[in-house]
N, C-alpha and C positions, 0 to 999 in steps of 0.2 A: 277471822273475827266476824266477817259478814255471815259465815255459815252458822255460828253460834247465835248471832242476833236473829237470824231467820228462824232457827229452831225455837228461840225464845217466844216467838209469835205463833209458830205452827203447832207446837206440842199442845198448848191449851185448846187451840181450835179443833184439832183432831179429837182430843178427849171429849170435848163438848159435843161435837157432831155425832160421834159414835154413841155416846150416852143418850142423846136425844132420840136417835133412831131406835136404840134398844128399848128405851122407856116408852116411846110412842107405839111400837108394836105390841108390847105387853099391855099397855093401857087399853088399846083397842080390843084386844082379846079378853081383857077383864070386863070391859063394858058390854061386850056381846056375849058374856057368860060362856066363853070357850076355854077359860083358863082356871085352873085350881090355884089355891093360895100357896101350895107347896112349890109349884113352879115359879110363882111370883117371888117368893123369898129366895129361891135359888138364883133367879135372874138378878135380884137385888144384890146378892153377894157378888155376882160377876161385875156389876156396875161399880160397886165399892172397890173391888180389886182393880178395875180399869182406872178409876180415879186415883187410887194409891200409886199405881205404876206411872201414871201421868205426872203426879207430884214428884216422885223420885226422879223421873227423867228431866223434869223442869228444874229441880234442884241441882242435878248434875250439870245442866246447861248453864245455870247461873254460876256455879263453881268454875266452869271453864271460862266464862266471860271474865270473872274476877281474876282468875289466874293469868289470863292473857293480858289484862290491863296492868297487872302488878309487875 
């Protein structure tokens, strides 16, 4: 049970940290005019995919917590 509760906190934290690092790097390259918009939209797709996988993992974690409590 403690494992699932730990994952309940860790999964969103990991998704947020990875997203901020990816967005920060792309934002800096866009500000300094070293990135084209095609790559920006490609990286945006990767961020959306990462958030989607994080939501799926978090949902599976909540399912396991509820299953363990029942």
